[in-house]
C-alpha positions as CSV (number, residue, x, y, z in Angstrom):
1,M,43.3,-31.5,13.2
2,L,42.0,-28.5,11.2
3,Q,39.8,-26.2,13.0
4,Q,36.5,-25.2,11.5
5,T,35.2,-21.7,11.6
6,H,31.5,-21.1,11.9
7,L,29.6,-17.9,11.6
8,F,26.7,-17.4,13.9
9,S,24.5,-14.5,12.7
10,I,22.0,-13.0,15.0
11,K,19.5,-11.0,13.0
12,I,17.5,-8.5,15.0
13,H,15.0,-6.6,12.9
14,T,15.0,-2.8,13.1
15,F,11.6,-1.4,14.0
16,K,10.5,2.1,14.0
17,P,7.0,2.6,15.1
18,N,5.0,4.8,12.7
19,Y,1.5,3.6,13.3
20,S,-1.4,5.7,14.7
21,S,-3.1,4.1,17.7
22,M,-6.6,2.9,17.9
23,A,-9.0,3.6,20.7
24,A,-8.4,1.5,23.8
25,A,-11.9,0.2,23.7
26,K,-14.8,-0.2,21.3
27,P,-18.5,-0.8,21.7
28,S,-19.5,-4.3,22.6
29,A,-21.9,-6.3,20.4
30,S,-24.7,-5.3,22.7
31,S,-24.1,-1.5,22.2
32,S,-26.8,0.5,20.6
33,P,-26.5,1.4,16.9
34,H,-26.2,5.1,17.9
35,A,-23.2,4.2,20.1
36,L,-21.6,2.2,17.4
37,H,-22.1,5.0,14.9
38,R,-20.5,7.5,17.3
39,Y,-17.6,5.1,17.7
40,L,-17.1,4.5,14.0
41,T,-17.4,8.2,13.0
42,N,-15.4,9.8,15.7
43,P,-11.9,10.5,14.3
44,Q,-10.6,11.6,17.6
45,S,-11.0,8.1,19.0
46,L,-8.1,6.9,16.8
47,H,-5.7,9.3,18.5
48,R,-6.2,8.2,22.1
49,S,-3.4,6.2,23.6
50,S,-3.9,2.5,23.4
51,S,-4.2,0.5,26.6
52,L,-2.1,-2.3,25.0
53,K,1.4,-2.6,26.3
54,L,3.7,-3.2,23.3
55,P,6.3,-5.8,24.1
56,F,9.1,-4.5,21.9
57,N,12.0,-2.1,22.0
58,S,11.7,0.8,19.6
59,H,15.4,1.7,19.6
60,D,17.4,1.0,16.4
61,R,19.2,-2.3,16.5
62,K,21.9,-3.5,14.1
63,L,22.9,-6.9,12.7
64,R,25.6,-8.5,14.7
65,S,27.8,-11.4,13.9
66,V,29.7,-13.6,16.3
67,R,32.6,-15.8,15.2
68,C,33.8,-18.7,17.2
69,Q,36.3,-21.6,16.8
70,T,35.2,-25.2,17.3
71,P,35.7,-27.5,19.1
72,E,38.0,-25.4,21.4
73,F,35.5,-22.6,22.1
74,E,31.9,-22.3,23.0
75,P,29.8,-19.5,21.4
76,K,30.1,-16.3,23.5
77,R,27.7,-16.2,26.3
78,S,26.6,-12.6,25.6
79,A,25.6,-13.6,22.0
80,V,23.6,-16.5,23.2
81,S,21.8,-14.4,25.8
82,S,21.0,-11.8,23.2
83,D,19.5,-14.5,21.0
84,V,17.4,-15.9,23.8
85,T,16.2,-12.4,24.7
86,E,15.2,-11.6,21.2
87,T,13.4,-14.9,20.8
88,T,11.5,-14.2,24.0
89,S,10.5,-10.7,22.8
90,S,9.4,-12.1,19.5
91,S,7.3,-14.8,21.2
92,S,5.7,-12.2,23.4
93,S,4.7,-10.0,20.5
94,S,3.4,-13.0,18.6
95,I,1.2,-14.2,21.4
96,D,-0.1,-10.6,22.0
97,F,-1.0,-10.4,18.3
98,L,-2.7,-13.8,18.3
99,T,-4.7,-12.9,21.5
100,L,-5.9,-9.7,19.7
101,C,-7.0,-12.0,16.8
102,H,-9.2,-14.0,19.2
103,S,-12.1,-11.6,18.6
104,L,-12.2,-12.8,14.9
105,K,-13.3,-16.2,16.3
106,T,-16.0,-14.7,18.5
107,T,-17.4,-11.8,16.5
108,K,-20.4,-12.9,14.5
109,R,-20.9,-11.7,11.0
110,K,-23.4,-8.8,11.2
111,G,-25.3,-9.6,8.1
112,W,-26.6,-12.8,9.7
113,V,-27.1,-11.2,13.1
114,N,-29.3,-8.6,11.4
115,H,-31.4,-11.4,9.9
116,D,-31.8,-13.1,13.2
117,I,-29.9,-16.2,12.2
118,K,-29.3,-18.4,15.3
119,G,-25.7,-19.3,15.9
120,P,-24.3,-17.4,12.9
121,E,-20.7,-17.8,11.6
122,S,-17.9,-15.7,12.9
123,I,-15.5,-13.5,10.9
124,A,-12.8,-16.2,11.3
125,D,-15.3,-18.9,10.0
126,H,-15.8,-16.8,6.9
127,M,-12.1,-16.2,6.2
128,Y,-11.2,-19.8,6.9
129,R,-13.6,-21.2,4.2
130,M,-12.3,-18.5,1.8
131,A,-8.8,-19.8,2.4
132,I,-10.1,-23.4,1.7
133,M,-11.5,-22.1,-1.6
134,A,-8.1,-20.7,-2.6
135,L,-6.5,-24.1,-1.5
136,I,-8.7,-26.3,-3.7
137,V,-9.1,-24.1,-6.8
138,G,-7.3,-25.4,-9.8
139,D,-4.1,-23.9,-11.3
140,L,-4.9,-20.7,-13.1
141,P,-2.7,-18.8,-15.6
142,G,-0.9,-15.9,-13.8
143,I,-2.4,-16.7,-10.4
144,N,-0.3,-17.4,-7.3
145,R,-2.5,-19.7,-5.3
146,D,-0.4,-19.5,-2.2
147,R,-0.8,-15.7,-2.3
148,C,-4.6,-16.1,-2.6
149,I,-4.6,-18.2,0.5
150,K,-2.7,-15.5,2.4
151,I,-4.9,-12.7,1.1
152,A,-8.0,-14.7,2.2
153,I,-6.6,-15.1,5.7
154,V,-5.7,-11.3,6.0
155,H,-8.5,-9.5,4.1
156,D,-10.9,-9.1,7.2
157,I,-8.2,-9.2,9.9
158,A,-8.7,-5.5,10.9
159,E,-12.2,-6.4,12.0
160,A,-10.5,-7.8,15.1
161,I,-10.6,-4.2,16.3
162,V,-13.3,-2.4,14.4
163,G,-15.8,-5.2,14.1
164,D,-17.8,-6.2,11.0
165,I,-18.9,-2.9,9.4
166,T,-21.7,-3.5,6.9
167,P,-23.6,-1.2,4.5
168,S,-26.5,-1.1,7.0
169,D,-24.2,0.8,9.4
170,G,-24.2,3.8,7.1
171,V,-20.4,4.2,7.2
172,P,-19.0,5.7,3.9
173,K,-16.6,3.4,2.1
174,V,-13.7,5.9,2.5
175,E,-14.3,6.1,6.2
176,K,-14.6,2.3,6.6
177,T,-11.2,2.0,4.8
178,R,-9.6,4.6,7.1
179,L,-10.9,2.9,10.2
180,E,-9.7,-0.5,9.1
181,Q,-6.3,0.8,8.0
182,A,-5.8,2.4,11.5
183,A,-6.8,-0.9,13.1
184,L,-4.4,-2.8,10.9
185,N,-1.6,-0.3,11.8
186,E,-2.3,-1.0,15.5
187,M,-2.3,-4.8,15.0
188,C,1.0,-4.6,13.2
189,N,2.3,-2.4,16.0
190,V,1.4,-5.1,18.5
191,L,3.2,-7.7,16.3
192,G,6.3,-5.6,16.6
193,G,6.7,-4.6,13.0
194,G,9.2,-6.3,10.8
195,M,8.8,-8.4,7.7
196,R,5.7,-10.3,8.7
197,A,3.9,-7.1,9.7
198,E,4.9,-5.5,6.4
199,E,3.6,-8.6,4.5
200,I,0.2,-8.4,6.3
201,Q,0.0,-4.7,5.4
202,E,0.8,-5.4,1.8
203,L,-1.6,-8.3,1.4
204,W,-4.5,-6.3,3.0
205,R,-3.8,-3.2,0.8
206,E,-3.6,-5.4,-2.3
207,Y,-7.1,-6.8,-1.5
208,E,-8.6,-3.5,-0.5
209,D,-7.4,-1.9,-3.8
210,N,-8.3,-4.9,-5.9
211,A,-4.8,-4.5,-7.3
212,S,-3.9,-7.9,-8.7
213,L,-5.3,-11.1,-10.3
214,E,-5.1,-12.7,-6.9
215,A,-7.1,-9.9,-5.3
216,N,-9.7,-10.2,-8.0
217,L,-10.1,-13.9,-7.3
218,V,-10.2,-13.5,-3.5
219,K,-12.8,-10.7,-3.9
220,D,-14.9,-13.3,-5.8
221,F,-14.3,-15.9,-3.1
222,D,-15.6,-13.4,-0.5
223,K,-18.9,-13.1,-2.4
224,V,-19.1,-16.9,-3.2
225,E,-18.6,-17.8,0.4
226,M,-21.3,-15.4,1.5
227,I,-24.0,-16.7,-1.0
228,L,-23.0,-20.3,-0.2
229,Q,-23.5,-19.5,3.5
230,A,-26.8,-17.8,2.7
231,L,-28.0,-20.9,0.9
232,E,-27.0,-23.1,3.8
233,Y,-28.9,-20.8,6.2
234,E,-31.9,-20.9,4.0
235,T,-31.9,-24.6,4.0
236,E,-31.1,-25.0,7.7
237,H,-33.6,-22.4,8.9
238,D,-36.2,-22.6,6.1
239,R,-35.7,-18.9,5.3
240,V,-35.4,-16.8,2.1
241,L,-32.4,-14.5,2.1
242,D,-32.7,-12.8,-1.3
243,E,-30.7,-9.8,-0.2
244,F,-27.4,-11.6,-0.3
245,F,-27.9,-13.0,-3.8
246,L,-29.2,-9.7,-5.2
247,S,-26.3,-7.7,-3.7
248,T,-23.7,-9.9,-5.5
249,A,-25.5,-10.5,-8.8
250,G,-23.3,-9.4,-11.8
251,K,-20.3,-8.5,-9.6
252,F,-18.1,-11.5,-10.1
253,Q,-14.8,-10.7,-11.8
254,T,-13.3,-14.1,-12.6
255,D,-14.4,-17.2,-14.5
256,I,-14.0,-19.3,-11.4
257,G,-16.1,-16.8,-9.4
258,K,-18.8,-16.8,-12.0
259,S,-18.8,-20.6,-12.3
260,W,-19.0,-21.3,-8.6
261,A,-21.7,-18.6,-8.1
262,A,-23.7,-20.1,-10.9
263,E,-23.6,-23.5,-9.3
264,I,-24.8,-22.2,-6.0
265,I,-27.6,-20.3,-7.6
266,A,-28.6,-23.3,-9.6
267,R,-28.9,-25.4,-6.4
268,R,-30.9,-22.6,-4.7
269,N,-33.3,-22.4,-7.6
270,S,-33.7,-26.1,-7.6
271,R,-34.5,-26.0,-3.9
272,L,-37.0,-23.2,-4.2
273,A,-38.7,-24.9,-7.1
274,K,-39.2,-28.1,-5.0
275,K,-40.7,-26.0,-2.2
276,L,-43.3,-24.6,-4.6
277,N,-44.3,-28.1,-5.8
């Protein structure tokens, strides 16, 4: 009987940490605005050592291959042990990262908090409906819909650490970007680096720089989701939230964004007209 030769490849990604650390703690939602401002504008806070214990080995690792003969020989025990160890390490990093993302589910969007909306949406709520928008939008020339979904999921992910920084906080745009980039670096550090961390960095930067057709569309989804939520809160709480509609007027970049926004505004105008009559 002919023996078959199989190649078992164990791929272990090389990771070299090059990220700056975020502060070990940040102000809670109950902190004063002055405390929040000091936290957001203190550059030294980004250079303190993080309290997070990173579950990965920073030493260089190389691709290793193990050849074995079947059915006479079992795979080498050392190779199997290494594979299990690497899988365990990867699982540990993934769960650490997901645990860090938990605050996206619990942190309320500050625009609604500032307007005393009861039970406001979280950051994760906002990103989820944006991803749904990317999922249901029709095929568009030159647009990668799957990439739009990924960008929608990633675009506010750094807020897991820095929170929802709004114009009312008085933080300059360049400083907001710096804080969020440092937070994203920390999150990717926790994830253990590698291809997935690099992809998250790339998607976030693409959105931040408005650097592609996909980023243009997701930027529009960000505004569309906000004014749709504003309309829903107006209806639910019998409020008038003009600020959110005025701040987005004339800022939509794509035909889809303009069309969806026009539909929301038409429904709002209809509702307001009925209230007056």
